[in-house]
C-alpha positions as CSV (number, residue, x, y, z in Angstrom):
1,M,20.1,0.1,-10.3
2,V,17.9,3.1,-10.3
3,V,14.2,2.8,-9.5
4,V,11.2,5.1,-9.4
5,R,9.2,4.2,-6.3
6,L,7.1,5.6,-3.4
7,A,8.6,7.1,-0.3
8,R,6.2,7.4,2.6
9,G,5.8,10.7,4.5
10,G,3.1,12.1,6.6
11,N,2.0,11.2,10.1
12,R,0.6,8.0,11.6
13,N,-2.8,7.3,10.0
14,R,-2.3,10.2,7.6
15,P,-0.1,8.8,4.8
16,Y,1.4,10.9,2.1
17,Y,3.7,9.5,-0.5
18,Y,6.5,11.1,-2.6
19,I,7.3,9.6,-6.0
20,V,11.1,9.5,-6.0
21,V,14.0,8.3,-8.2
22,A,16.4,6.4,-5.9
23,D,19.1,3.8,-5.9
24,S,17.6,0.4,-5.4
25,H,19.9,-0.2,-2.4
26,A,18.8,2.9,-0.6
27,R,16.4,2.7,2.3
28,L,12.7,3.3,1.5
29,Q,12.6,6.6,3.4
30,G,16.3,7.3,2.9
31,R,18.4,9.1,0.3
32,F,16.9,9.7,-3.1
33,I,18.2,11.3,-6.4
34,E,15.1,13.3,-7.4
35,E,11.5,13.8,-6.3
36,I,9.2,13.8,-9.4
37,G,5.8,13.8,-7.8
38,F,3.4,12.9,-5.0
39,W,0.4,10.9,-4.1
40,N,-2.1,11.7,-1.3
41,P,-4.4,8.7,-0.9
42,I,-6.7,10.4,1.6
43,A,-7.1,13.8,-0.1
44,P,-10.6,15.3,-0.4
45,E,-12.1,15.4,-3.8
46,H,-11.6,19.1,-4.3
47,I,-7.8,18.9,-3.6
48,E,-5.3,17.4,-6.0
49,S,-4.3,14.0,-4.9
50,F,-1.7,12.9,-7.5
51,R,0.9,14.7,-9.6
52,I,3.9,13.4,-11.5
53,N,6.3,15.2,-13.8
54,L,6.0,13.0,-16.9
55,E,9.0,14.6,-18.7
56,R,11.3,13.6,-15.8
57,L,9.8,10.1,-15.7
58,Q,10.4,9.6,-19.4
59,Y,14.0,10.8,-18.9
60,W,14.7,8.4,-16.1
61,E,13.1,5.5,-18.0
62,S,15.3,6.4,-21.0
63,V,18.5,6.1,-19.0
64,G,17.4,2.7,-17.6
65,A,15.4,3.4,-14.4
66,Q,12.9,0.7,-13.5
67,V,9.4,1.9,-12.4
68,S,7.8,0.1,-9.5
69,A,4.5,-1.8,-10.0
70,T,2.7,0.6,-7.6
71,V,3.8,3.7,-9.5
72,K,2.9,2.1,-12.8
73,K,-0.6,1.4,-11.4
74,L,-1.0,5.0,-10.1
75,I,0.0,6.5,-13.5
76,K,-2.4,4.2,-15.3
77,A,-5.3,4.9,-13.0
78,N,-4.8,8.7,-13.1
79,A,-4.3,8.8,-16.8
80,K,-7.8,7.5,-17.2
81,K,-9.1,10.3,-14.9
82,A,-7.3,12.9,-17.0
83,A,-8.6,11.5,-20.2
84,A,-12.2,11.5,-18.9
85,A,-12.0,15.2,-17.8
């Protein structure tokens, strides 16, 4: 099964997450099919902290990929920010 999930990058105490499409049996920081975005939870306010390619997300969902709960929550939270701006 294919899933859309977070893959951790960055250094110790400086997390940076890639939003990736991967096989569900692959390791969390292992092989992935495609990178479709990122999330930087500790980014300053003047720097972009979240980006996702919604076209690619819709494509992967249309072919049966499951989106993780965390990624769903991030998309929902950042959609509110975009609508308010």
